[in-house]
DRENTIDREN-676038 format. One record per residue (C-alpha): x, y, z; residue number from 1; residue in one letter. Coordinates in steps of 0.05 Angstrom, whole numbers. Example, Ala and Ser with C-alpha at 12.3 -4.5 7.8 and 13.67 -1.06 7.14 Angstrom:
2
{X:246 Y:-90 Z:156 k:1 r:A}
{X:273 Y:-21 Z:143 k:2 r:S}
//
This chain:
353
{X:3 Y:-1564 Z:68 k:1 r:M}
{X:23 Y:-1570 Z:153 k:2 r:E}
{X:51 Y:-1495 Z:167 k:3 r:P}
{X:122 Y:-1496 Z:174 k:4 r:F}
{X:154 Y:-1498 Z:242 k:5 r:E}
{X:175 Y:-1437 Z:276 k:6 r:V}
{X:246 Y:-1432 Z:299 k:7 r:E}
{X:255 Y:-1411 Z:394 k:8 r:E}
{X:244 Y:-1340 Z:400 k:9 r:S}
{X:315 Y:-1325 Z:402 k:10 r:T}
{X:327 Y:-1321 Z:349 k:11 r:Q}
{X:270 Y:-1276 Z:323 k:12 r:E}
{X:251 Y:-1241 Z:257 k:13 r:S}
{X:281 Y:-1166 Z:254 k:14 r:K}
{X:221 Y:-1154 Z:206 k:15 r:I}
{X:148 Y:-1133 Z:246 k:16 r:P}
{X:92 Y:-1195 Z:232 k:17 r:G}
{X:149 Y:-1237 Z:205 k:18 r:S}
{X:176 Y:-1314 Z:239 k:19 r:A}
{X:231 Y:-1340 Z:223 k:20 r:V}
{X:209 Y:-1411 Z:203 k:21 r:V}
{X:228 Y:-1488 Z:201 k:22 r:K}
{X:220 Y:-1530 Z:124 k:23 r:I}
{X:245 Y:-1603 Z:122 k:24 r:T}
{X:272 Y:-1631 Z:72 k:25 r:P}
{X:212 Y:-1666 Z:51 k:26 r:E}
{X:175 Y:-1603 Z:40 k:27 r:K}
{X:236 Y:-1561 Z:5 k:28 r:R}
{X:232 Y:-1622 Z:-39 k:29 r:Q}
{X:161 Y:-1621 Z:-36 k:30 r:L}
{X:159 Y:-1536 Z:-58 k:31 r:I}
{X:210 Y:-1530 Z:-103 k:32 r:G}
{X:253 Y:-1500 Z:-60 k:33 r:L}
{X:315 Y:-1472 Z:-93 k:34 r:R}
{X:371 Y:-1422 Z:-61 k:35 r:T}
{X:434 Y:-1379 Z:-88 k:36 r:G}
{X:486 Y:-1354 Z:-52 k:37 r:I}
{X:498 Y:-1271 Z:-49 k:38 r:V}
{X:560 Y:-1247 Z:-81 k:39 r:K}
{X:596 Y:-1191 Z:-125 k:40 r:Y}
{X:591 Y:-1191 Z:-195 k:41 r:M}
{X:598 Y:-1148 Z:-261 k:42 r:P}
{X:532 Y:-1096 Z:-266 k:43 r:F}
{X:515 Y:-1077 Z:-341 k:44 r:H}
{X:456 Y:-1035 Z:-358 k:45 r:K}
{X:439 Y:-1015 Z:-427 k:46 r:T}
{X:406 Y:-949 Z:-426 k:47 r:I}
{X:362 Y:-945 Z:-492 k:48 r:R}
{X:325 Y:-878 Z:-521 k:49 r:A}
{X:299 Y:-855 Z:-586 k:50 r:V}
{X:341 Y:-803 Z:-612 k:51 r:G}
{X:332 Y:-756 Z:-686 k:52 r:K}
{X:389 Y:-732 Z:-731 k:53 r:V}
{X:407 Y:-669 Z:-735 k:54 r:D}
{X:456 Y:-616 Z:-764 k:55 r:Y}
{X:533 Y:-603 Z:-722 k:56 r:A}
{X:521 Y:-528 Z:-705 k:57 r:E}
{X:591 Y:-505 Z:-708 k:58 r:P}
{X:593 Y:-542 Z:-783 k:59 r:L}
{X:545 Y:-492 Z:-801 k:60 r:L}
{X:559 Y:-427 Z:-846 k:61 r:A}
{X:510 Y:-371 Z:-872 k:62 r:Y}
{X:530 Y:-331 Z:-925 k:63 r:V}
{X:516 Y:-259 Z:-924 k:64 r:N}
{X:523 Y:-193 Z:-952 k:65 r:T}
{X:546 Y:-125 Z:-910 k:66 r:K}
{X:532 Y:-81 Z:-983 k:67 r:F}
{X:473 Y:-61 Z:-1021 k:68 r:E}
{X:469 Y:-98 Z:-1089 k:69 r:G}
{X:433 Y:-140 Z:-1143 k:70 r:W}
{X:451 Y:-209 Z:-1164 k:71 r:V}
{X:483 Y:-220 Z:-1226 k:72 r:N}
{X:506 Y:-278 Z:-1233 k:73 r:K}
{X:478 Y:-346 Z:-1191 k:74 r:L}
{X:517 Y:-411 Z:-1198 k:75 r:H}
{X:484 Y:-457 Z:-1150 k:76 r:V}
{X:420 Y:-449 Z:-1165 k:77 r:D}
{X:383 Y:-502 Z:-1115 k:78 r:F}
{X:379 Y:-531 Z:-1054 k:79 r:T}
{X:403 Y:-589 Z:-1024 k:80 r:G}
{X:467 Y:-584 Z:-1080 k:81 r:Q}
{X:547 Y:-597 Z:-1056 k:82 r:Y}
{X:581 Y:-541 Z:-1052 k:83 r:V}
{X:661 Y:-546 Z:-1043 k:84 r:K}
{X:705 Y:-493 Z:-994 k:85 r:K}
{X:726 Y:-437 Z:-1058 k:86 r:G}
{X:669 Y:-445 Z:-1100 k:87 r:Q}
{X:631 Y:-398 Z:-1125 k:88 r:S}
{X:570 Y:-380 Z:-1107 k:89 r:L}
{X:530 Y:-323 Z:-1144 k:90 r:L}
{X:560 Y:-240 Z:-1168 k:91 r:E}
{X:533 Y:-188 Z:-1144 k:92 r:V}
{X:536 Y:-118 Z:-1178 k:93 r:Y}
{X:540 Y:-60 Z:-1128 k:94 r:S}
{X:545 Y:16 Z:-1133 k:95 r:P}
{X:570 Y:19 Z:-1069 k:96 r:E}
{X:627 Y:-29 Z:-1074 k:97 r:L}
{X:655 Y:-1 Z:-1139 k:98 r:L}
{X:648 Y:71 Z:-1115 k:99 r:A}
{X:691 Y:44 Z:-1057 k:100 r:T}
{X:737 Y:17 Z:-1102 k:101 r:Q}
{X:742 Y:77 Z:-1145 k:102 r:N}
{X:765 Y:113 Z:-1073 k:103 r:E}
{X:818 Y:57 Z:-1058 k:104 r:F}
{X:856 Y:77 Z:-1128 k:105 r:L}
{X:843 Y:161 Z:-1109 k:106 r:L}
{X:874 Y:139 Z:-1035 k:107 r:A}
{X:931 Y:102 Z:-1068 k:108 r:M}
{X:940 Y:160 Z:-1119 k:109 r:K}
{X:941 Y:214 Z:-1079 k:110 r:N}
{X:993 Y:172 Z:-1030 k:111 r:K}
{X:1037 Y:159 Z:-1076 k:112 r:K}
{X:1041 Y:229 Z:-1101 k:113 r:V}
{X:1045 Y:262 Z:-1035 k:114 r:L}
{X:1104 Y:223 Z:-1018 k:115 r:Q}
{X:1150 Y:272 Z:-1037 k:116 r:Q}
{X:1114 Y:327 Z:-1006 k:117 r:S}
{X:1142 Y:385 Z:-955 k:118 r:N}
{X:1077 Y:403 Z:-927 k:119 r:V}
{X:1078 Y:364 Z:-864 k:120 r:E}
{X:1033 Y:303 Z:-845 k:121 r:N}
{X:1012 Y:290 Z:-906 k:122 r:A}
{X:1040 Y:230 Z:-930 k:123 r:F}
{X:1019 Y:205 Z:-864 k:124 r:E}
{X:950 Y:227 Z:-870 k:125 r:N}
{X:933 Y:194 Z:-946 k:126 r:A}
{X:972 Y:134 Z:-913 k:127 r:S}
{X:909 Y:140 Z:-861 k:128 r:S}
{X:862 Y:145 Z:-914 k:129 r:L}
{X:899 Y:94 Z:-961 k:130 r:L}
{X:885 Y:52 Z:-899 k:131 r:E}
{X:818 Y:60 Z:-879 k:132 r:T}
{X:799 Y:45 Z:-947 k:133 r:V}
{X:822 Y:-17 Z:-943 k:134 r:R}
{X:791 Y:-29 Z:-873 k:135 r:Q}
{X:727 Y:-14 Z:-912 k:136 r:R}
{X:733 Y:-64 Z:-975 k:137 r:L}
{X:757 Y:-124 Z:-925 k:138 r:K}
{X:702 Y:-109 Z:-873 k:139 r:L}
{X:663 Y:-123 Z:-937 k:140 r:W}
{X:690 Y:-184 Z:-938 k:141 r:D}
{X:732 Y:-165 Z:-997 k:142 r:I}
{X:795 Y:-208 Z:-995 k:143 r:S}
{X:864 Y:-190 Z:-993 k:144 r:D}
{X:882 Y:-212 Z:-1053 k:145 r:S}
{X:836 Y:-188 Z:-1088 k:146 r:Q}
{X:857 Y:-115 Z:-1057 k:147 r:I}
{X:923 Y:-132 Z:-1075 k:148 r:D}
{X:895 Y:-147 Z:-1154 k:149 r:K}
{X:857 Y:-78 Z:-1154 k:150 r:L}
{X:928 Y:-39 Z:-1130 k:151 r:E}
{X:973 Y:-78 Z:-1179 k:152 r:Q}
{X:920 Y:-75 Z:-1237 k:153 r:T}
{X:887 Y:0 Z:-1221 k:154 r:G}
{X:824 Y:-36 Z:-1256 k:155 r:E}
{X:759 Y:-41 Z:-1212 k:156 r:T}
{X:719 Y:-100 Z:-1217 k:157 r:T}
{X:626 Y:-75 Z:-1223 k:158 r:K}
{X:617 Y:-143 Z:-1188 k:159 r:T}
{X:643 Y:-183 Z:-1131 k:160 r:L}
{X:636 Y:-263 Z:-1130 k:161 r:I}
{X:617 Y:-298 Z:-1064 k:162 r:F}
{X:657 Y:-372 Z:-1040 k:163 r:Y}
{X:632 Y:-423 Z:-1002 k:164 r:A}
{X:665 Y:-414 Z:-935 k:165 r:P}
{X:657 Y:-490 Z:-915 k:166 r:I}
{X:642 Y:-556 Z:-965 k:167 r:S}
{X:573 Y:-576 Z:-956 k:168 r:G}
{X:509 Y:-581 Z:-969 k:169 r:F}
{X:457 Y:-522 Z:-979 k:170 r:V}
{X:403 Y:-522 Z:-943 k:171 r:V}
{X:372 Y:-465 Z:-946 k:172 r:D}
{X:377 Y:-414 Z:-1005 k:173 r:K}
{X:345 Y:-354 Z:-1008 k:174 r:N}
{X:365 Y:-308 Z:-1063 k:175 r:V}
{X:347 Y:-297 Z:-1142 k:176 r:L}
{X:369 Y:-276 Z:-1208 k:177 r:L}
{X:361 Y:-202 Z:-1202 k:178 r:G}
{X:340 Y:-206 Z:-1139 k:179 r:Q}
{X:362 Y:-137 Z:-1098 k:180 r:R}
{X:398 Y:-149 Z:-1038 k:181 r:I}
{X:413 Y:-117 Z:-969 k:182 r:M}
{X:458 Y:-112 Z:-919 k:183 r:P}
{X:454 Y:-173 Z:-866 k:184 r:G}
{X:412 Y:-215 Z:-919 k:185 r:D}
{X:425 Y:-289 Z:-906 k:186 r:N}
{X:428 Y:-320 Z:-980 k:187 r:L}
{X:453 Y:-379 Z:-968 k:188 r:Y}
{X:466 Y:-434 Z:-911 k:189 r:K}
{X:512 Y:-491 Z:-923 k:190 r:I}
{X:519 Y:-557 Z:-881 k:191 r:A}
{X:574 Y:-592 Z:-872 k:192 r:D}
{X:541 Y:-661 Z:-859 k:193 r:L}
{X:620 Y:-706 Z:-853 k:194 r:S}
{X:600 Y:-703 Z:-780 k:195 r:K}
{X:520 Y:-696 Z:-741 k:196 r:V}
{X:495 Y:-688 Z:-680 k:197 r:W}
{X:434 Y:-741 Z:-651 k:198 r:I}
{X:390 Y:-721 Z:-599 k:199 r:Y}
{X:366 Y:-766 Z:-548 k:200 r:G}
{X:319 Y:-767 Z:-476 k:201 r:E}
{X:343 Y:-796 Z:-420 k:202 r:I}
{X:300 Y:-808 Z:-359 k:203 r:Y}
{X:309 Y:-784 Z:-296 k:204 r:E}
{X:319 Y:-839 Z:-260 k:205 r:Y}
{X:371 Y:-863 Z:-315 k:206 r:E}
{X:428 Y:-794 Z:-310 k:207 r:M}
{X:471 Y:-814 Z:-262 k:208 r:S}
{X:490 Y:-876 Z:-301 k:209 r:L}
{X:513 Y:-830 Z:-363 k:210 r:I}
{X:580 Y:-774 Z:-367 k:211 r:K}
{X:600 Y:-744 Z:-431 k:212 r:S}
{X:650 Y:-788 Z:-468 k:213 r:G}
{X:612 Y:-854 Z:-465 k:214 r:Q}
{X:611 Y:-887 Z:-522 k:215 r:E}
{X:541 Y:-901 Z:-565 k:216 r:V}
{X:506 Y:-962 Z:-604 k:217 r:Q}
{X:461 Y:-928 Z:-655 k:218 r:I}
{X:412 Y:-959 Z:-712 k:219 r:T}
{X:362 Y:-937 Z:-764 k:220 r:F}
{X:300 Y:-974 Z:-793 k:221 r:V}
{X:326 Y:-951 Z:-853 k:222 r:A}
{X:392 Y:-981 Z:-845 k:223 r:Y}
{X:367 Y:-1059 Z:-812 k:224 r:P}
{X:421 Y:-1095 Z:-786 k:225 r:G}
{X:471 Y:-1040 Z:-793 k:226 r:E}
{X:502 Y:-1003 Z:-727 k:227 r:E}
{X:524 Y:-938 Z:-718 k:228 r:F}
{X:574 Y:-911 Z:-670 k:229 r:K}
{X:574 Y:-841 Z:-634 k:230 r:G}
{X:602 Y:-812 Z:-564 k:231 r:K}
{X:558 Y:-773 Z:-516 k:232 r:L}
{X:584 Y:-707 Z:-522 k:233 r:S}
{X:537 Y:-658 Z:-485 k:234 r:Y}
{X:489 Y:-668 Z:-416 k:235 r:I}
{X:439 Y:-622 Z:-415 k:236 r:Y}
{X:438 Y:-572 Z:-361 k:237 r:P}
{X:357 Y:-585 Z:-350 k:238 r:Y}
{X:298 Y:-630 Z:-352 k:239 r:L}
{X:241 Y:-630 Z:-387 k:240 r:K}
{X:181 Y:-615 Z:-339 k:241 r:E}
{X:129 Y:-653 Z:-383 k:242 r:D}
{X:166 Y:-718 Z:-397 k:243 r:T}
{X:218 Y:-719 Z:-338 k:244 r:R}
{X:289 Y:-723 Z:-376 k:245 r:T}
{X:338 Y:-703 Z:-403 k:246 r:I}
{X:370 Y:-681 Z:-471 k:247 r:R}
{X:440 Y:-711 Z:-484 k:248 r:V}
{X:479 Y:-705 Z:-546 k:249 r:R}
{X:512 Y:-750 Z:-586 k:250 r:I}
{X:562 Y:-740 Z:-643 k:251 r:E}
{X:582 Y:-798 Z:-690 k:252 r:S}
{X:629 Y:-777 Z:-758 k:253 r:A}
{X:575 Y:-792 Z:-820 k:254 r:N}
{X:634 Y:-798 Z:-877 k:255 r:P}
{X:579 Y:-824 Z:-931 k:256 r:E}
{X:522 Y:-783 Z:-909 k:257 r:F}
{X:474 Y:-835 Z:-893 k:258 r:R}
{X:454 Y:-798 Z:-832 k:259 r:M}
{X:418 Y:-741 Z:-849 k:260 r:K}
{X:383 Y:-687 Z:-812 k:261 r:P}
{X:306 Y:-712 Z:-786 k:262 r:E}
{X:321 Y:-780 Z:-780 k:263 r:M}
{X:299 Y:-817 Z:-714 k:264 r:Y}
{X:344 Y:-863 Z:-683 k:265 r:A}
{X:355 Y:-918 Z:-636 k:266 r:N}
{X:406 Y:-909 Z:-582 k:267 r:I}
{X:442 Y:-953 Z:-539 k:268 r:E}
{X:500 Y:-927 Z:-486 k:269 r:I}
{X:520 Y:-994 Z:-446 k:270 r:H}
{X:556 Y:-980 Z:-394 k:271 r:V}
{X:602 Y:-1015 Z:-342 k:272 r:D}
{X:579 Y:-1003 Z:-266 k:273 r:L}
{X:638 Y:-1051 Z:-242 k:274 r:G}
{X:621 Y:-1100 Z:-189 k:275 r:L}
{X:565 Y:-1091 Z:-138 k:276 r:R}
{X:535 Y:-1145 Z:-85 k:277 r:L}
{X:474 Y:-1165 Z:-120 k:278 r:A}
{X:436 Y:-1227 Z:-124 k:279 r:V}
{X:373 Y:-1253 Z:-172 k:280 r:P}
{X:317 Y:-1216 Z:-176 k:281 r:I}
{X:274 Y:-1278 Z:-168 k:282 r:D}
{X:300 Y:-1282 Z:-90 k:283 r:A}
{X:265 Y:-1197 Z:-81 k:284 r:V}
{X:200 Y:-1213 Z:-48 k:285 r:L}
{X:164 Y:-1140 Z:-59 k:286 r:D}
{X:107 Y:-1120 Z:-22 k:287 r:S}
{X:102 Y:-1057 Z:-50 k:288 r:G}
{X:108 Y:-1027 Z:32 k:289 r:E}
{X:189 Y:-1068 Z:42 k:290 r:K}
{X:229 Y:-1115 Z:-2 k:291 r:K}
{X:244 Y:-1178 Z:29 k:292 r:I}
{X:286 Y:-1236 Z:23 k:293 r:I}
{X:298 Y:-1295 Z:62 k:294 r:F}
{X:369 Y:-1333 Z:92 k:295 r:I}
{X:371 Y:-1393 Z:97 k:296 r:D}
{X:414 Y:-1406 Z:157 k:297 r:K}
{X:420 Y:-1485 Z:156 k:298 r:G}
{X:393 Y:-1529 Z:198 k:299 r:N}
{X:324 Y:-1522 Z:161 k:300 r:G}
{X:306 Y:-1445 Z:190 k:301 r:Y}
{X:301 Y:-1397 Z:143 k:302 r:I}
{X:297 Y:-1326 Z:172 k:303 r:E}
{X:251 Y:-1265 Z:129 k:304 r:P}
{X:297 Y:-1204 Z:123 k:305 r:R}
{X:280 Y:-1131 Z:97 k:306 r:Q}
{X:336 Y:-1104 Z:47 k:307 r:V}
{X:347 Y:-1038 Z:6 k:308 r:K}
{X:356 Y:-1046 Z:-65 k:309 r:I}
{X:395 Y:-1003 Z:-117 k:310 r:A}
{X:395 Y:-1013 Z:-179 k:311 r:L}
{X:364 Y:-1061 Z:-223 k:312 r:S}
{X:412 Y:-1101 Z:-289 k:313 r:A}
{X:413 Y:-1164 Z:-322 k:314 r:D}
{X:360 Y:-1210 Z:-286 k:315 r:N}
{X:400 Y:-1186 Z:-219 k:316 r:M}
{X:391 Y:-1139 Z:-152 k:317 r:Y}
{X:445 Y:-1088 Z:-133 k:318 r:E}
{X:429 Y:-1101 Z:-62 k:319 r:I}
{X:464 Y:-1038 Z:-16 k:320 r:I}
{X:440 Y:-1066 Z:60 k:321 r:N}
{X:403 Y:-1123 Z:95 k:322 r:G}
{X:455 Y:-1181 Z:64 k:323 r:V}
{X:528 Y:-1205 Z:59 k:324 r:S}
{X:575 Y:-1219 Z:12 k:325 r:E}
{X:570 Y:-1309 Z:21 k:326 r:G}
{X:495 Y:-1304 Z:49 k:327 r:E}
{X:454 Y:-1367 Z:21 k:328 r:K}
{X:381 Y:-1343 Z:-6 k:329 r:I}
{X:318 Y:-1381 Z:-19 k:330 r:I}
{X:310 Y:-1370 Z:-89 k:331 r:T}
{X:236 Y:-1394 Z:-102 k:332 r:S}
{X:174 Y:-1403 Z:-62 k:333 r:A}
{X:196 Y:-1338 Z:-23 k:334 r:Q}
{X:107 Y:-1327 Z:-40 k:335 r:F}
{X:87 Y:-1404 Z:9 k:336 r:L}
{X:139 Y:-1386 Z:64 k:337 r:I}
{X:132 Y:-1309 Z:68 k:338 r:D}
{X:50 Y:-1332 Z:92 k:339 r:S}
{X:67 Y:-1372 Z:138 k:340 r:E}
{X:116 Y:-1335 Z:163 k:341 r:S}
{X:75 Y:-1285 Z:167 k:342 r:S}
{X:25 Y:-1340 Z:208 k:343 r:L}
{X:69 Y:-1360 Z:253 k:344 r:N}
{X:88 Y:-1285 Z:273 k:345 r:A}
{X:15 Y:-1285 Z:279 k:346 r:A}
{X:10 Y:-1351 Z:325 k:347 r:L}
{X:66 Y:-1329 Z:361 k:348 r:E}
{X:36 Y:-1261 Z:386 k:349 r:A}
{X:-27 Y:-1299 Z:412 k:350 r:M}
{X:6 Y:-1340 Z:448 k:351 r:K}
{X:41 Y:-1278 Z:496 k:352 r:T}
{X:-17 Y:-1242 Z:503 k:353 r:E}
//
């Protein structure tokens, strides 16, 4: 092909090593040259990541003991069992608990005896002692109703029943029938799976596009064709050095318990970026050092112009510098135009030497 005609130097390209070229209509048709318009367009970005289902931390509960004792009965005896809030889990025999109940009854009796006493502060001291023992029982997780029953009947119980603090699944069980338990022992771990957390990793370059409260679409290989909804609830304040990703937490309702901890999930966050000044990706020639768009100036003249790109989405680039809305751009044959532009610039440089 013959070299393209170079435009007069009065409208030289601002890019060193490039020149404005002129292409006749016949040559435009021959090289398949197409054009487009720089315009504002709605930008949408889909962020994709792999996630992992985990327990929602606020919906976890431990069942532990605050006194020494022995397991007398075990009502919930296997991991994975579903329990309801208030359901009995186990019964523990404790000599220490029995002794404290007797101490409570004795303190209660003394209070009644000293109610009419003339001894200074005797009744007040008895009342204080009774309240101290009551608080000790409460610190051992003896309920007010159990203490009231002890006070009304005067009958001690040899065992204490432990109840489920929440409804959920037993995910950890560390107790057997007849086992001796000590203060601080975690007997059960219960998880309410009506809501789960899903952890994902978002790349550093996409970090500016995410924020708490965004809607999230979640899919699983276990449930092909189904989509679950979630919400981005927390963005962690640090990056992972090895992967250059930031951790995010997604909350999702799980009423049927179909999402199970340790399941892998595919996460999509659809981001509405609003209107952005945009050109087709095909319109940008990327040399590695700079990005160039060719502007159709009219009358056959084409000007190479360096631009600055921000985002890419839906086969479009957002342009933040270099072109203006309404300008006509070339969307094909850029490599051929660029080579002729460089050649003509070199020829012009030789003429001036």
